[in-house]
N, C-alpha and C positions, 0 to 999 in steps of 0.2 A: 504494500500500500504506500503510495507516494502522497503525503499530506501536503496540501497547498500552503504556501507561505506568502503573506502572513496567514496564520491559522484563522479559519473562519468556518461557518456552517453553510452547507448547500441548501437548495430549495426544500429538501426533505428533512432538514434539521440535523443532518449528520455532518461529521467532519468532512470538509471539502477535500477532494482528491484531484491530482493532476496526472498527466501521462509522464512517462519516464524522462523524456527529453525536456519537458517543462520543469520537472523536478530538479534535473541537473542544472538548468539555467538558474533556478532559484537558489540552489546551493552555491553556485559560483558567486552570485550577488552577496550571499551571506558571508562567504569567506572574504571577499574584497572589502566589504564595508563594516566588518566587525573588528574592533580593536582587541588585541590580546589583553586578557584580564577582564573582559566584559562578561564572559560566561563563567559562572561559578564552578561548574564541574569540568570545564575544559579551559583552563586559564591560558593556554597557549594558542587557542583557536583564533583564527583571523589573520589579517595582514598588517593592520596598522596604517593603511593608506590614508585614512582620513586625517591623520596627524600631519601629513604632508601639506594639507591645505593651509596650515598656519606657519609653514616654513618659508623662508625667503626664496623667491623663485630665481633660479639660476640654471645654467646649462646642466649641471650634475643632477638636479632634482628629477628630471625626466628619466634618466638612466637608473637612478636609485628606485624610483617608483615602479618602473618596469620590472626590475630585478625582484623587488619586494613582492609585487603581485604574482609574478610567475612562480617564485619560490613557494609562496603560500598555497597557490592553486595546486602545484605539483605535490606538495606535502599532504594536503587535506583531501584532494580529489583525484590524485594520480591513478587510483584504481577505477575511477568512473570515466575519466576523460584523458585524451591524448592532446596535449597543448601544441598548437602549431605556431601561434604568435600572440604576443600581448603588447598592446600599444597604450601608453598612458599619456594623457594630456592634462596639464594643470594650467588653469587660466583664472587668475584672481581667486575667488572663493568657490570655484567649480572644478570638479574632478571628473574626467571622462576616461573610461577604460574600455578598450575594444579587445575582445578575446576571440581568437579563431581556434577552434578545437574540433575533435571528433569524439562523439559519444561512443564509448567502447561497446556497450550492450547492443545498441541499435545500428551502429556504424554510420550514423548520420553526421555529415559535416556541417558545422554551424559557425557563424560569426555573429556575436552579440555585443552590443554596446551598453555599458552600465554608467549611470551618472549619479553624482552626489554633490551636494553643496547648493549654493544659491542659483 
């Protein structure tokens, strides 16, 4: 069962479910935008990318953000996805992450963009 994120109820009053590919997309978003220490039972879960929004923007921030995102995704979701490319763009108070990947279970190739900030 793949529970929808954020958790909510469907029309029947049951926990809403999503298909496998949608579930994987939601897991990627959770890894990218969760800061380590935010989850009590998994203190190392997440990437810490949101902290970069408050860092001074320079040339190295993009490379650091890309490495941070790719490492976190590989660490937490490596058994579910094969990562082809991660691109991170930081612009003022906005963070945009584009991930190209293959879902291992279904074999589908996907490129999704995730945004956080203002």
